[in-house]
C-alpha positions, 0 to 999 in steps of 0.5 A: 697609261698616263694615269698609271704613271701619275698614280705610280709617281704618287705612291713612290713619293708617299713611300719615300716620305714614310721611309725618310726619317725626320730627324736627319741631322742625327744630332742631339735634340731638345723638345718641350711638351707643355700643357696649354693651361692648367684650367684645361685639366680634367677630372680622373676620367683618365683623359688628357688636356691637349699638349703643344710643342713650345719651340720659343725656348729651343735652339733646335727645331721643336718636335712634339716627339721623335717621329720614329717607330719604337724598337721591337724587343727581341730575344734574338741577339743577332736580330737587329732593326732594319731601319732606325727606331726609338726607345723611350725612357722616362725620368722625373726631376722635381723640386719639393713644393709641399710637406710630405705626408706624415705617413711617410717613413721617418727615414724618408722624412728626415731626408732633404730632397735637394734639387741640386742633388737630384739635378746632379743625379740626373746628369750623372745618369745620362752620362752613364746611359750615353757611355754604355750606349757607346762602349758597353758590349751588347751580349751575343752580338758580333762586332759588325752587327754591334756597330750597325745596331748602335747606329740604328737605336735612337733614345728619346729621354722624356724628363718630367719636371717642375723646374724648367730653368734647371732643364734648360741648364741640363740641356746646355750641359749636354749640348757641350758634350762630344757628339760621338756620345750625344748622336741619336740622343733626344732630350724632351721636356714635359711639365710635371703636372698632376691632373685634376683629382690627382693632386693629393698624390703630390706629397705622398713621397719624394717630389713627383715620385707618384707621377710614374703612376699617371704615365698612361695619361701623361703620354696618351700616344705612347705604347711602351716606356722604360722608367728609371729613378734619377739615383741610378747608374746604368752599366748596360746598353739600353737595348738590353733592358728594352729587350726584356719587353719580349718576355711580356705575355699579352696580359703583362703591363709592367716589369719590376724587380722584387724587393728583398725588404720586409713590407708586410708591416706597411699600414696599407697591407695591414688595413687590407688584411693581406699576408705575405704580399710580394714587394717590388721596387718601382725605381726601374720599370718597363711599362706597357702604357696601352694596357694600363690605359685599357685596364678597368681594374687599374683605373678603378684602383688608382682613381677610387681605391687609392684615394680611399686608402691614401692615409695608409699609403706609407710607400706611395706608388710602391704600395699602390702597385704591390696591392694591385699586382698582388690581385693581378699577378699575371699582369706583372713580370719579375725582372732579374735583380741585376736590373735594380741592384739596391743596397739590401742586395749587398749583404750576400749572394743569396739575395742577388747573385751577379754570377759572372756578369755583375750588376746591370743597374746600380740603384742608390736608394735612400741617398746612398750615393752620398754616404760613405761607402763603395756605392758612393765611390761608383757614383763619384767616378761616373759624376766625374766623367767629362764628355765635353767636346772641348776637352781631352777625349774620354777613355773608357779603358782608363775610366774602367781601370781607375774605378776598379783600382778605387774599388780594390783600394777601398778598405772601409765603408765606414758608418753604414757597414753595420746596416748593409755589411758593405765592408765585405768584398761582395759589392766590390766583386759585383762591380768588378765583374761588371767592369770586366764584362763591359767590353 
C-alpha cells in the first residue's frame, strides 16, 4: 500500500511539472541563441553546430526557447487551445557586409540596403503584429472565446541578425511598451550565420535573405514556422495565418503566395529551359521544417544544384524555390494573395480581389514603404504608433479613423503612379475595407 502511495505521488508530481508552464510571469522575454564558435560549423551535411543560451546580456532569465507546444492549426474557428501554446515567427534583420552578385537585377543593385531602415521596418512590423493580436477581430470567433484565445496564444519571434547591438536597441524599445501589448510575446535573438559550404549564398540578394532557405538546419528542433519579411504590415491576428497550416497535406512543405510578375525571362529559368514556370513570392511563408529536413530532393537541390547554377540565380531564394516546387508541386500550397498584398496587385482587381475583407498583410517590396504613395502612408501611420507605457494609452479607434481619413484625403501617388497605377481608388478601397473589418 505504501509503495502505491509513493508511486501515485511521483506520478502526480510529474504531471504537475508537465502541465505547469515555465513562462509563468507572462511578460515580454528576450532570449539569445548563439553558435558556440564559427570553427564548429560543418559542411553541407545539413547538420548544425551546437547552440547555447547566452544569459549574460539578457535582463530576464535566458531560455533556449519558449517551452510550450506549438499551437495546433485549426479550420474550426470555435476551436481554441485548451492550454497555452506557441506560434513561431522568424524574420531576418541584417547589415549588408558584401557586394551583391552582379546577376542581381539592376533595380535591386541600385537600392541601398540601409540597416537603419530595416531596423525601423522591424520595429514597425512588431507594432502591427502586437496591435493586431490585441485588437483585430478573429473571424468567426465570439467575444468570450476571442478573449480566451488571445490569452492562450504565445508568440515567439526569432530574429536572425548579424548586428547584435541593434537587436539590443530593439529589445530596449519593446521593453518600454505597454505590457497589455507585449504580454505573451517573446523576442529571441539568433546570430545570422551561413554554415560552411553555404557562404556563397550571402551576396546573392538582400542581406541574409537566403537564410530562410537554411531554417531547417538553423532551427533543428523546430517543426513549423512562419517566415515574414521586415517590409510588411500585418492586419490580422497571427493565429489566422498559422491556421492556414491546417490546409497542408501530409506532403506539403511550404505555403506561399503566387507572384503576378513575369519571371520566365529569368536567367535560371532560361538555363534550365523551363517554360511557363509559376513564380512565388517568398516574403511570407509557412514552412514545415521537419519535412524539408527529411526531403532528399530538397537537400540535394540546395546543396548541389543551386551551387552549380549560382551564377544564374538572379532572384536568389525565389529562383531556388520556384524551380524546386515546379518539379514537386504537391509539396507547395498556394496561399491567398491577401496574405502577401504587393504593389503589382494594386493595378486592378483581376490580380487580387480583397472582396469585402481587405488585405491581410501589406508587403512594401522594393522599398515602396519609402516612396511617395498611399502604401508609404499606411506604413507611416503604423510607424508613428506609440505603445510606450509612459505615454497616453494607444487608441485603436482613433488610429483606424485617422488612417482612413488620410487615405481618403490622398489625391496623388506622384512618381510611381505610372508603374503601379496607384492613383486609382483600388488600393484605398482594399485598405479601407480592411480597416472597416478590423474589429
